Chimera marker file (.cmm) of the C-alpha trace (Angstrom):
<marker_set name="trace">
<marker id="1" x="19.400" y="28.226" z="15.775" r="1" g="1" b="0" radius="0.5"/>
<marker id="2" x="16.052" y="25.960" z="16.759" r="1" g="1" b="0" radius="0.5"/>
<marker id="3" x="14.316" y="27.010" z="13.622" r="1" g="1" b="0" radius="0.5"/>
<marker id="4" x="17.464" y="26.247" z="11.864" r="1" g="1" b="0" radius="0.5"/>
<marker id="5" x="17.335" y="22.874" z="13.215" r="1" g="1" b="0" radius="0.5"/>
<marker id="6" x="14.303" y="22.440" z="12.527" r="1" g="1" b="0" radius="0.5"/>
<marker id="7" x="14.668" y="23.776" z="8.362" r="1" g="1" b="0" radius="0.5"/>
<marker id="8" x="17.766" y="21.530" z="8.063" r="1" g="1" b="0" radius="0.5"/>
<marker id="9" x="16.466" y="18.265" z="9.382" r="1" g="1" b="0" radius="0.5"/>
<marker id="10" x="13.097" y="18.951" z="7.397" r="1" g="1" b="0" radius="0.5"/>
<marker id="11" x="14.754" y="19.465" z="4.395" r="1" g="1" b="0" radius="0.5"/>
<marker id="12" x="17.210" y="15.927" z="5.140" r="1" g="1" b="0" radius="0.5"/>
<marker id="13" x="13.599" y="14.169" z="5.004" r="1" g="1" b="0" radius="0.5"/>
<marker id="14" x="11.916" y="15.558" z="2.162" r="1" g="1" b="0" radius="0.5"/>
<marker id="15" x="14.964" y="15.202" z="0.006" r="1" g="1" b="0" radius="0.5"/>
<marker id="16" x="16.454" y="11.764" z="1.194" r="1" g="1" b="0" radius="0.5"/>
<marker id="17" x="19.914" y="10.391" z="1.392" r="1" g="1" b="0" radius="0.5"/>
<marker id="18" x="19.791" y="11.219" z="-2.498" r="1" g="1" b="0" radius="0.5"/>
<marker id="19" x="20.674" y="15.149" z="-1.909" r="1" g="1" b="0" radius="0.5"/>
<marker id="20" x="24.412" y="13.328" z="-0.387" r="1" g="1" b="0" radius="0.5"/>
<marker id="21" x="25.146" y="11.243" z="-4.284" r="1" g="1" b="0" radius="0.5"/>
<marker id="22" x="27.903" y="13.095" z="-5.621" r="1" g="1" b="0" radius="0.5"/>
<marker id="23" x="26.349" y="11.836" z="-9.194" r="1" g="1" b="0" radius="0.5"/>
<marker id="24" x="24.457" y="13.750" z="-11.534" r="1" g="1" b="0" radius="0.5"/>
<marker id="25" x="21.771" y="11.444" z="-13.168" r="1" g="1" b="0" radius="0.5"/>
<marker id="26" x="20.025" y="11.847" z="-16.435" r="1" g="1" b="0" radius="0.5"/>
<marker id="27" x="16.838" y="9.779" z="-17.489" r="1" g="1" b="0" radius="0.5"/>
<marker id="28" x="18.424" y="10.494" z="-21.030" r="1" g="1" b="0" radius="0.5"/>
<marker id="29" x="21.202" y="8.944" z="-20.181" r="1" g="1" b="0" radius="0.5"/>
<marker id="30" x="19.881" y="5.560" z="-19.284" r="1" g="1" b="0" radius="0.5"/>
<marker id="31" x="18.971" y="2.391" z="-21.072" r="1" g="1" b="0" radius="0.5"/>
<marker id="32" x="15.677" y="3.340" z="-22.183" r="1" g="1" b="0" radius="0.5"/>
<marker id="33" x="15.840" y="6.534" z="-24.425" r="1" g="1" b="0" radius="0.5"/>
<marker id="34" x="19.288" y="4.715" z="-25.983" r="1" g="1" b="0" radius="0.5"/>
<marker id="35" x="17.071" y="1.311" z="-26.630" r="1" g="1" b="0" radius="0.5"/>
<marker id="36" x="14.616" y="3.560" z="-28.313" r="1" g="1" b="0" radius="0.5"/>
<marker id="37" x="16.824" y="5.560" z="-30.200" r="1" g="1" b="0" radius="0.5"/>
<marker id="38" x="18.407" y="2.670" z="-31.499" r="1" g="1" b="0" radius="0.5"/>
<marker id="39" x="15.304" y="1.074" z="-32.800" r="1" g="1" b="0" radius="0.5"/>
<marker id="40" x="13.409" y="3.951" z="-34.423" r="1" g="1" b="0" radius="0.5"/>
<marker id="41" x="16.495" y="4.811" z="-35.868" r="1" g="1" b="0" radius="0.5"/>
<marker id="42" x="16.440" y="1.321" z="-37.381" r="1" g="1" b="0" radius="0.5"/>
<marker id="43" x="12.678" y="2.024" z="-38.201" r="1" g="1" b="0" radius="0.5"/>
<marker id="44" x="13.651" y="5.222" z="-40.306" r="1" g="1" b="0" radius="0.5"/>
<marker id="45" x="12.363" y="7.599" z="-37.089" r="1" g="1" b="0" radius="0.5"/>
<marker id="46" x="15.506" y="10.506" z="-36.645" r="1" g="1" b="0" radius="0.5"/>
<marker id="47" x="15.443" y="11.842" z="-32.505" r="1" g="1" b="0" radius="0.5"/>
<marker id="48" x="17.601" y="11.981" z="-29.469" r="1" g="1" b="0" radius="0.5"/>
<marker id="49" x="17.963" y="10.218" z="-26.225" r="1" g="1" b="0" radius="0.5"/>
<marker id="50" x="17.302" y="13.426" z="-25.228" r="1" g="1" b="0" radius="0.5"/>
<marker id="51" x="14.274" y="14.288" z="-27.341" r="1" g="1" b="0" radius="0.5"/>
<marker id="52" x="13.263" y="11.087" z="-26.635" r="1" g="1" b="0" radius="0.5"/>
<marker id="53" x="13.388" y="11.237" z="-22.477" r="1" g="1" b="0" radius="0.5"/>
<marker id="54" x="11.626" y="14.467" z="-22.882" r="1" g="1" b="0" radius="0.5"/>
<marker id="55" x="8.643" y="13.166" z="-24.448" r="1" g="1" b="0" radius="0.5"/>
<marker id="56" x="8.833" y="9.812" z="-22.125" r="1" g="1" b="0" radius="0.5"/>
<marker id="57" x="8.653" y="12.531" z="-19.237" r="1" g="1" b="0" radius="0.5"/>
<marker id="58" x="6.639" y="15.025" z="-20.104" r="1" g="1" b="0" radius="0.5"/>
<marker id="59" x="3.914" y="12.263" z="-20.860" r="1" g="1" b="0" radius="0.5"/>
<marker id="60" x="4.182" y="10.093" z="-17.932" r="1" g="1" b="0" radius="0.5"/>
<marker id="61" x="3.621" y="12.485" z="-14.619" r="1" g="1" b="0" radius="0.5"/>
<marker id="62" x="2.436" y="9.547" z="-12.523" r="1" g="1" b="0" radius="0.5"/>
<marker id="63" x="5.739" y="7.797" z="-13.222" r="1" g="1" b="0" radius="0.5"/>
<marker id="64" x="7.874" y="10.271" z="-13.041" r="1" g="1" b="0" radius="0.5"/>
<marker id="65" x="6.450" y="11.558" z="-9.616" r="1" g="1" b="0" radius="0.5"/>
<marker id="66" x="7.759" y="7.703" z="-8.732" r="1" g="1" b="0" radius="0.5"/>
<marker id="67" x="11.152" y="8.182" z="-10.197" r="1" g="1" b="0" radius="0.5"/>
<marker id="68" x="11.409" y="11.326" z="-7.975" r="1" g="1" b="0" radius="0.5"/>
<marker id="69" x="10.372" y="9.727" z="-5.188" r="1" g="1" b="0" radius="0.5"/>
<marker id="70" x="12.381" y="6.624" z="-5.689" r="1" g="1" b="0" radius="0.5"/>
<marker id="71" x="15.519" y="9.061" z="-6.633" r="1" g="1" b="0" radius="0.5"/>
<marker id="72" x="15.584" y="10.232" z="-3.037" r="1" g="1" b="0" radius="0.5"/>
<marker id="73" x="17.475" y="7.500" z="-1.615" r="1" g="1" b="0" radius="0.5"/>
<marker id="74" x="19.148" y="6.335" z="-4.859" r="1" g="1" b="0" radius="0.5"/>
<marker id="75" x="20.138" y="8.834" z="-7.249" r="1" g="1" b="0" radius="0.5"/>
<marker id="76" x="19.920" y="6.324" z="-10.674" r="1" g="1" b="0" radius="0.5"/>
<marker id="77" x="16.436" y="5.685" z="-9.636" r="1" g="1" b="0" radius="0.5"/>
<marker id="78" x="16.123" y="8.791" z="-11.766" r="1" g="1" b="0" radius="0.5"/>
<marker id="79" x="17.424" y="6.425" z="-15.157" r="1" g="1" b="0" radius="0.5"/>
<marker id="80" x="14.483" y="4.382" z="-14.847" r="1" g="1" b="0" radius="0.5"/>
<marker id="81" x="11.913" y="3.721" z="-17.652" r="1" g="1" b="0" radius="0.5"/>
<marker id="82" x="8.920" y="1.799" z="-16.992" r="1" g="1" b="0" radius="0.5"/>
<marker id="83" x="7.356" y="-1.064" z="-19.346" r="1" g="1" b="0" radius="0.5"/>
<marker id="84" x="4.627" y="1.175" z="-19.762" r="1" g="1" b="0" radius="0.5"/>
<marker id="85" x="6.296" y="4.285" z="-20.487" r="1" g="1" b="0" radius="0.5"/>
<marker id="86" x="8.188" y="2.584" z="-23.558" r="1" g="1" b="0" radius="0.5"/>
<marker id="87" x="5.267" y="1.012" z="-24.752" r="1" g="1" b="0" radius="0.5"/>
<marker id="88" x="3.108" y="4.274" z="-25.095" r="1" g="1" b="0" radius="0.5"/>
<marker id="89" x="6.185" y="5.818" z="-26.691" r="1" g="1" b="0" radius="0.5"/>
<marker id="90" x="6.129" y="3.431" z="-29.155" r="1" g="1" b="0" radius="0.5"/>
<marker id="91" x="2.484" y="3.634" z="-30.208" r="1" g="1" b="0" radius="0.5"/>
<marker id="92" x="2.525" y="7.249" z="-29.717" r="1" g="1" b="0" radius="0.5"/>
<marker id="93" x="5.114" y="7.297" z="-33.304" r="1" g="1" b="0" radius="0.5"/>
<marker id="94" x="2.796" y="4.892" z="-34.246" r="1" g="1" b="0" radius="0.5"/>
<marker id="95" x="5.170" y="1.827" z="-33.975" r="1" g="1" b="0" radius="0.5"/>
<marker id="96" x="3.384" y="-1.715" z="-33.844" r="1" g="1" b="0" radius="0.5"/>
<marker id="97" x="4.445" y="-3.556" z="-30.835" r="1" g="1" b="0" radius="0.5"/>
<marker id="98" x="4.068" y="-7.724" z="-30.401" r="1" g="1" b="0" radius="0.5"/>
<marker id="99" x="5.253" y="-9.610" z="-27.494" r="1" g="1" b="0" radius="0.5"/>
<marker id="100" x="7.121" y="-12.349" z="-28.817" r="1" g="1" b="0" radius="0.5"/>
<marker id="101" x="8.395" y="-15.519" z="-26.643" r="1" g="1" b="0" radius="0.5"/>
<marker id="102" x="11.781" y="-16.648" z="-25.919" r="1" g="1" b="0" radius="0.5"/>
<marker id="103" x="11.404" y="-19.468" z="-28.853" r="1" g="1" b="0" radius="0.5"/>
<marker id="104" x="10.270" y="-16.585" z="-31.181" r="1" g="1" b="0" radius="0.5"/>
<marker id="105" x="13.033" y="-14.792" z="-30.421" r="1" g="1" b="0" radius="0.5"/>
<marker id="106" x="15.669" y="-17.246" z="-31.440" r="1" g="1" b="0" radius="0.5"/>
<marker id="107" x="13.923" y="-17.145" z="-34.985" r="1" g="1" b="0" radius="0.5"/>
<marker id="108" x="14.222" y="-13.432" z="-35.438" r="1" g="1" b="0" radius="0.5"/>
<marker id="109" x="16.129" y="-12.132" z="-39.042" r="1" g="1" b="0" radius="0.5"/>
<marker id="110" x="18.739" y="-9.508" z="-38.147" r="1" g="1" b="0" radius="0.5"/>
<marker id="111" x="16.617" y="-7.193" z="-40.303" r="1" g="1" b="0" radius="0.5"/>
<marker id="112" x="13.756" y="-7.087" z="-37.538" r="1" g="1" b="0" radius="0.5"/>
<marker id="113" x="14.373" y="-4.469" z="-35.001" r="1" g="1" b="0" radius="0.5"/>
<marker id="114" x="13.191" y="-5.923" z="-30.939" r="1" g="1" b="0" radius="0.5"/>
<marker id="115" x="13.479" y="-4.171" z="-27.599" r="1" g="1" b="0" radius="0.5"/>
<marker id="116" x="14.464" y="-6.513" z="-24.811" r="1" g="1" b="0" radius="0.5"/>
<marker id="117" x="14.418" y="-5.851" z="-21.136" r="1" g="1" b="0" radius="0.5"/>
<marker id="118" x="17.200" y="-8.147" z="-19.245" r="1" g="1" b="0" radius="0.5"/>
<marker id="119" x="17.667" y="-8.696" z="-15.522" r="1" g="1" b="0" radius="0.5"/>
<marker id="120" x="20.837" y="-10.061" z="-13.721" r="1" g="1" b="0" radius="0.5"/>
<marker id="121" x="20.070" y="-12.597" z="-11.623" r="1" g="1" b="0" radius="0.5"/>
<marker id="122" x="19.483" y="-12.682" z="-7.541" r="1" g="1" b="0" radius="0.5"/>
<marker id="123" x="19.632" y="-8.443" z="-7.882" r="1" g="1" b="0" radius="0.5"/>
<marker id="124" x="17.116" y="-5.861" z="-9.178" r="1" g="1" b="0" radius="0.5"/>
<marker id="125" x="19.106" y="-4.519" z="-11.511" r="1" g="1" b="0" radius="0.5"/>
<marker id="126" x="17.115" y="-4.160" z="-14.999" r="1" g="1" b="0" radius="0.5"/>
<marker id="127" x="18.628" y="-3.203" z="-18.005" r="1" g="1" b="0" radius="0.5"/>
<marker id="128" x="16.693" y="-1.988" z="-21.468" r="1" g="1" b="0" radius="0.5"/>
<marker id="129" x="18.433" y="-3.126" z="-25.143" r="1" g="1" b="0" radius="0.5"/>
<marker id="130" x="17.530" y="-2.472" z="-28.914" r="1" g="1" b="0" radius="0.5"/>
<marker id="131" x="18.757" y="-5.965" z="-30.568" r="1" g="1" b="0" radius="0.5"/>
<marker id="132" x="20.207" y="-6.600" z="-32.786" r="1" g="1" b="0" radius="0.5"/>
<marker id="133" x="22.216" y="-3.342" z="-31.855" r="1" g="1" b="0" radius="0.5"/>
<marker id="134" x="22.877" y="-5.019" z="-28.905" r="1" g="1" b="0" radius="0.5"/>
<marker id="135" x="23.685" y="-8.709" z="-30.385" r="1" g="1" b="0" radius="0.5"/>
<marker id="136" x="23.859" y="-10.940" z="-26.971" r="1" g="1" b="0" radius="0.5"/>
<marker id="137" x="21.024" y="-9.760" z="-25.268" r="1" g="1" b="0" radius="0.5"/>
<marker id="138" x="20.034" y="-12.879" z="-23.965" r="1" g="1" b="0" radius="0.5"/>
<marker id="139" x="23.892" y="-12.523" z="-21.993" r="1" g="1" b="0" radius="0.5"/>
<marker id="140" x="23.956" y="-9.652" z="-21.634" r="1" g="1" b="0" radius="0.5"/>
<marker id="141" x="25.104" y="-9.862" z="-17.764" r="1" g="1" b="0" radius="0.5"/>
<marker id="142" x="26.664" y="-13.149" z="-18.302" r="1" g="1" b="0" radius="0.5"/>
<marker id="143" x="25.837" y="-16.727" z="-19.693" r="1" g="1" b="0" radius="0.5"/>
<marker id="144" x="23.932" y="-17.746" z="-16.202" r="1" g="1" b="0" radius="0.5"/>
<marker id="145" x="23.234" y="-14.497" z="-15.026" r="1" g="1" b="0" radius="0.5"/>
<marker id="146" x="21.021" y="-12.886" z="-17.108" r="1" g="1" b="0" radius="0.5"/>
<marker id="147" x="17.044" y="-13.014" z="-17.189" r="1" g="1" b="0" radius="0.5"/>
<marker id="148" x="15.014" y="-12.175" z="-20.297" r="1" g="1" b="0" radius="0.5"/>
<marker id="149" x="11.655" y="-10.146" z="-18.950" r="1" g="1" b="0" radius="0.5"/>
<marker id="150" x="9.854" y="-8.301" z="-22.057" r="1" g="1" b="0" radius="0.5"/>
<marker id="151" x="10.402" y="-9.027" z="-25.641" r="1" g="1" b="0" radius="0.5"/>
<marker id="152" x="8.822" y="-6.425" z="-27.642" r="1" g="1" b="0" radius="0.5"/>
<marker id="153" x="9.232" y="-7.076" z="-31.729" r="1" g="1" b="0" radius="0.5"/>
<marker id="154" x="8.453" y="-3.697" z="-33.698" r="1" g="1" b="0" radius="0.5"/>
<marker id="155" x="7.182" y="-2.755" z="-36.836" r="1" g="1" b="0" radius="0.5"/>
<marker id="156" x="6.535" y="0.851" z="-38.644" r="1" g="1" b="0" radius="0.5"/>
<marker id="157" x="3.727" y="0.850" z="-40.195" r="1" g="1" b="0" radius="0.5"/>
<link id1="1" id2="2" r="1" g="1" b="0" radius="0.2"/>
<link id1="2" id2="3" r="1" g="1" b="0" radius="0.2"/>
<link id1="3" id2="4" r="1" g="1" b="0" radius="0.2"/>
<link id1="4" id2="5" r="1" g="1" b="0" radius="0.2"/>
<link id1="5" id2="6" r="1" g="1" b="0" radius="0.2"/>
<link id1="6" id2="7" r="1" g="1" b="0" radius="0.2"/>
<link id1="7" id2="8" r="1" g="1" b="0" radius="0.2"/>
<link id1="8" id2="9" r="1" g="1" b="0" radius="0.2"/>
<link id1="9" id2="10" r="1" g="1" b="0" radius="0.2"/>
<link id1="10" id2="11" r="1" g="1" b="0" radius="0.2"/>
<link id1="11" id2="12" r="1" g="1" b="0" radius="0.2"/>
<link id1="12" id2="13" r="1" g="1" b="0" radius="0.2"/>
<link id1="13" id2="14" r="1" g="1" b="0" radius="0.2"/>
<link id1="14" id2="15" r="1" g="1" b="0" radius="0.2"/>
<link id1="15" id2="16" r="1" g="1" b="0" radius="0.2"/>
<link id1="16" id2="17" r="1" g="1" b="0" radius="0.2"/>
<link id1="17" id2="18" r="1" g="1" b="0" radius="0.2"/>
<link id1="18" id2="19" r="1" g="1" b="0" radius="0.2"/>
<link id1="19" id2="20" r="1" g="1" b="0" radius="0.2"/>
<link id1="20" id2="21" r="1" g="1" b="0" radius="0.2"/>
<link id1="21" id2="22" r="1" g="1" b="0" radius="0.2"/>
<link id1="22" id2="23" r="1" g="1" b="0" radius="0.2"/>
<link id1="23" id2="24" r="1" g="1" b="0" radius="0.2"/>
<link id1="24" id2="25" r="1" g="1" b="0" radius="0.2"/>
<link id1="25" id2="26" r="1" g="1" b="0" radius="0.2"/>
<link id1="26" id2="27" r="1" g="1" b="0" radius="0.2"/>
<link id1="27" id2="28" r="1" g="1" b="0" radius="0.2"/>
<link id1="28" id2="29" r="1" g="1" b="0" radius="0.2"/>
<link id1="29" id2="30" r="1" g="1" b="0" radius="0.2"/>
<link id1="30" id2="31" r="1" g="1" b="0" radius="0.2"/>
<link id1="31" id2="32" r="1" g="1" b="0" radius="0.2"/>
<link id1="32" id2="33" r="1" g="1" b="0" radius="0.2"/>
<link id1="33" id2="34" r="1" g="1" b="0" radius="0.2"/>
<link id1="34" id2="35" r="1" g="1" b="0" radius="0.2"/>
<link id1="35" id2="36" r="1" g="1" b="0" radius="0.2"/>
<link id1="36" id2="37" r="1" g="1" b="0" radius="0.2"/>
<link id1="37" id2="38" r="1" g="1" b="0" radius="0.2"/>
<link id1="38" id2="39" r="1" g="1" b="0" radius="0.2"/>
<link id1="39" id2="40" r="1" g="1" b="0" radius="0.2"/>
<link id1="40" id2="41" r="1" g="1" b="0" radius="0.2"/>
<link id1="41" id2="42" r="1" g="1" b="0" radius="0.2"/>
<link id1="42" id2="43" r="1" g="1" b="0" radius="0.2"/>
<link id1="43" id2="44" r="1" g="1" b="0" radius="0.2"/>
<link id1="44" id2="45" r="1" g="1" b="0" radius="0.2"/>
<link id1="45" id2="46" r="1" g="1" b="0" radius="0.2"/>
<link id1="46" id2="47" r="1" g="1" b="0" radius="0.2"/>
<link id1="47" id2="48" r="1" g="1" b="0" radius="0.2"/>
<link id1="48" id2="49" r="1" g="1" b="0" radius="0.2"/>
<link id1="49" id2="50" r="1" g="1" b="0" radius="0.2"/>
<link id1="50" id2="51" r="1" g="1" b="0" radius="0.2"/>
<link id1="51" id2="52" r="1" g="1" b="0" radius="0.2"/>
<link id1="52" id2="53" r="1" g="1" b="0" radius="0.2"/>
<link id1="53" id2="54" r="1" g="1" b="0" radius="0.2"/>
<link id1="54" id2="55" r="1" g="1" b="0" radius="0.2"/>
<link id1="55" id2="56" r="1" g="1" b="0" radius="0.2"/>
<link id1="56" id2="57" r="1" g="1" b="0" radius="0.2"/>
<link id1="57" id2="58" r="1" g="1" b="0" radius="0.2"/>
<link id1="58" id2="59" r="1" g="1" b="0" radius="0.2"/>
<link id1="59" id2="60" r="1" g="1" b="0" radius="0.2"/>
<link id1="60" id2="61" r="1" g="1" b="0" radius="0.2"/>
<link id1="61" id2="62" r="1" g="1" b="0" radius="0.2"/>
<link id1="62" id2="63" r="1" g="1" b="0" radius="0.2"/>
<link id1="63" id2="64" r="1" g="1" b="0" radius="0.2"/>
<link id1="64" id2="65" r="1" g="1" b="0" radius="0.2"/>
<link id1="65" id2="66" r="1" g="1" b="0" radius="0.2"/>
<link id1="66" id2="67" r="1" g="1" b="0" radius="0.2"/>
<link id1="67" id2="68" r="1" g="1" b="0" radius="0.2"/>
<link id1="68" id2="69" r="1" g="1" b="0" radius="0.2"/>
<link id1="69" id2="70" r="1" g="1" b="0" radius="0.2"/>
<link id1="70" id2="71" r="1" g="1" b="0" radius="0.2"/>
<link id1="71" id2="72" r="1" g="1" b="0" radius="0.2"/>
<link id1="72" id2="73" r="1" g="1" b="0" radius="0.2"/>
<link id1="73" id2="74" r="1" g="1" b="0" radius="0.2"/>
<link id1="74" id2="75" r="1" g="1" b="0" radius="0.2"/>
<link id1="75" id2="76" r="1" g="1" b="0" radius="0.2"/>
<link id1="76" id2="77" r="1" g="1" b="0" radius="0.2"/>
<link id1="77" id2="78" r="1" g="1" b="0" radius="0.2"/>
<link id1="78" id2="79" r="1" g="1" b="0" radius="0.2"/>
<link id1="79" id2="80" r="1" g="1" b="0" radius="0.2"/>
<link id1="80" id2="81" r="1" g="1" b="0" radius="0.2"/>
<link id1="81" id2="82" r="1" g="1" b="0" radius="0.2"/>
<link id1="82" id2="83" r="1" g="1" b="0" radius="0.2"/>
<link id1="83" id2="84" r="1" g="1" b="0" radius="0.2"/>
<link id1="84" id2="85" r="1" g="1" b="0" radius="0.2"/>
<link id1="85" id2="86" r="1" g="1" b="0" radius="0.2"/>
<link id1="86" id2="87" r="1" g="1" b="0" radius="0.2"/>
<link id1="87" id2="88" r="1" g="1" b="0" radius="0.2"/>
<link id1="88" id2="89" r="1" g="1" b="0" radius="0.2"/>
<link id1="89" id2="90" r="1" g="1" b="0" radius="0.2"/>
<link id1="90" id2="91" r="1" g="1" b="0" radius="0.2"/>
<link id1="91" id2="92" r="1" g="1" b="0" radius="0.2"/>
<link id1="92" id2="93" r="1" g="1" b="0" radius="0.2"/>
<link id1="93" id2="94" r="1" g="1" b="0" radius="0.2"/>
<link id1="94" id2="95" r="1" g="1" b="0" radius="0.2"/>
<link id1="95" id2="96" r="1" g="1" b="0" radius="0.2"/>
<link id1="96" id2="97" r="1" g="1" b="0" radius="0.2"/>
<link id1="97" id2="98" r="1" g="1" b="0" radius="0.2"/>
<link id1="98" id2="99" r="1" g="1" b="0" radius="0.2"/>
<link id1="99" id2="100" r="1" g="1" b="0" radius="0.2"/>
<link id1="100" id2="101" r="1" g="1" b="0" radius="0.2"/>
<link id1="101" id2="102" r="1" g="1" b="0" radius="0.2"/>
<link id1="102" id2="103" r="1" g="1" b="0" radius="0.2"/>
<link id1="103" id2="104" r="1" g="1" b="0" radius="0.2"/>
<link id1="104" id2="105" r="1" g="1" b="0" radius="0.2"/>
<link id1="105" id2="106" r="1" g="1" b="0" radius="0.2"/>
<link id1="106" id2="107" r="1" g="1" b="0" radius="0.2"/>
<link id1="107" id2="108" r="1" g="1" b="0" radius="0.2"/>
<link id1="108" id2="109" r="1" g="1" b="0" radius="0.2"/>
<link id1="109" id2="110" r="1" g="1" b="0" radius="0.2"/>
<link id1="110" id2="111" r="1" g="1" b="0" radius="0.2"/>
<link id1="111" id2="112" r="1" g="1" b="0" radius="0.2"/>
<link id1="112" id2="113" r="1" g="1" b="0" radius="0.2"/>
<link id1="113" id2="114" r="1" g="1" b="0" radius="0.2"/>
<link id1="114" id2="115" r="1" g="1" b="0" radius="0.2"/>
<link id1="115" id2="116" r="1" g="1" b="0" radius="0.2"/>
<link id1="116" id2="117" r="1" g="1" b="0" radius="0.2"/>
<link id1="117" id2="118" r="1" g="1" b="0" radius="0.2"/>
<link id1="118" id2="119" r="1" g="1" b="0" radius="0.2"/>
<link id1="119" id2="120" r="1" g="1" b="0" radius="0.2"/>
<link id1="120" id2="121" r="1" g="1" b="0" radius="0.2"/>
<link id1="121" id2="122" r="1" g="1" b="0" radius="0.2"/>
<link id1="122" id2="123" r="1" g="1" b="0" radius="0.2"/>
<link id1="123" id2="124" r="1" g="1" b="0" radius="0.2"/>
<link id1="124" id2="125" r="1" g="1" b="0" radius="0.2"/>
<link id1="125" id2="126" r="1" g="1" b="0" radius="0.2"/>
<link id1="126" id2="127" r="1" g="1" b="0" radius="0.2"/>
<link id1="127" id2="128" r="1" g="1" b="0" radius="0.2"/>
<link id1="128" id2="129" r="1" g="1" b="0" radius="0.2"/>
<link id1="129" id2="130" r="1" g="1" b="0" radius="0.2"/>
<link id1="130" id2="131" r="1" g="1" b="0" radius="0.2"/>
<link id1="131" id2="132" r="1" g="1" b="0" radius="0.2"/>
<link id1="132" id2="133" r="1" g="1" b="0" radius="0.2"/>
<link id1="133" id2="134" r="1" g="1" b="0" radius="0.2"/>
<link id1="134" id2="135" r="1" g="1" b="0" radius="0.2"/>
<link id1="135" id2="136" r="1" g="1" b="0" radius="0.2"/>
<link id1="136" id2="137" r="1" g="1" b="0" radius="0.2"/>
<link id1="137" id2="138" r="1" g="1" b="0" radius="0.2"/>
<link id1="138" id2="139" r="1" g="1" b="0" radius="0.2"/>
<link id1="139" id2="140" r="1" g="1" b="0" radius="0.2"/>
<link id1="140" id2="141" r="1" g="1" b="0" radius="0.2"/>
<link id1="141" id2="142" r="1" g="1" b="0" radius="0.2"/>
<link id1="142" id2="143" r="1" g="1" b="0" radius="0.2"/>
<link id1="143" id2="144" r="1" g="1" b="0" radius="0.2"/>
<link id1="144" id2="145" r="1" g="1" b="0" radius="0.2"/>
<link id1="145" id2="146" r="1" g="1" b="0" radius="0.2"/>
<link id1="146" id2="147" r="1" g="1" b="0" radius="0.2"/>
<link id1="147" id2="148" r="1" g="1" b="0" radius="0.2"/>
<link id1="148" id2="149" r="1" g="1" b="0" radius="0.2"/>
<link id1="149" id2="150" r="1" g="1" b="0" radius="0.2"/>
<link id1="150" id2="151" r="1" g="1" b="0" radius="0.2"/>
<link id1="151" id2="152" r="1" g="1" b="0" radius="0.2"/>
<link id1="152" id2="153" r="1" g="1" b="0" radius="0.2"/>
<link id1="153" id2="154" r="1" g="1" b="0" radius="0.2"/>
<link id1="154" id2="155" r="1" g="1" b="0" radius="0.2"/>
<link id1="155" id2="156" r="1" g="1" b="0" radius="0.2"/>
<link id1="156" id2="157" r="1" g="1" b="0" radius="0.2"/>
</marker_set>
């Protein structure tokens, strides 16, 4: 009986409370692969959210470990796509990236494609979006509740 208790306690400590969450989270259902899918599609590269997610997860062992660790406490952490993972994926696809200011972003034409990282003010909720697929990126969480962190203009080389 003592052995069973020790094993169960060890299991709970190493898996965290994330094991009790009913909803299943998958990286390919998250905003990072979705934004990359729409952006690469606009640039003429055919793929899928699942394929993009696999490439990101296979090429970023350090971030995958961090994602797995965080998901022990909150299952939705499996959906995180870190900025450097986005950048590495785009570089692997030979897509030129240019960081823009908010002022430069306002002057983009709808023929251009950008990836934008936004967050909700006063929250840890972040979201990747493809512009112009997501039109109101700068007010994604509401007019006064959205912070824009990164704007990356994409061009196919």
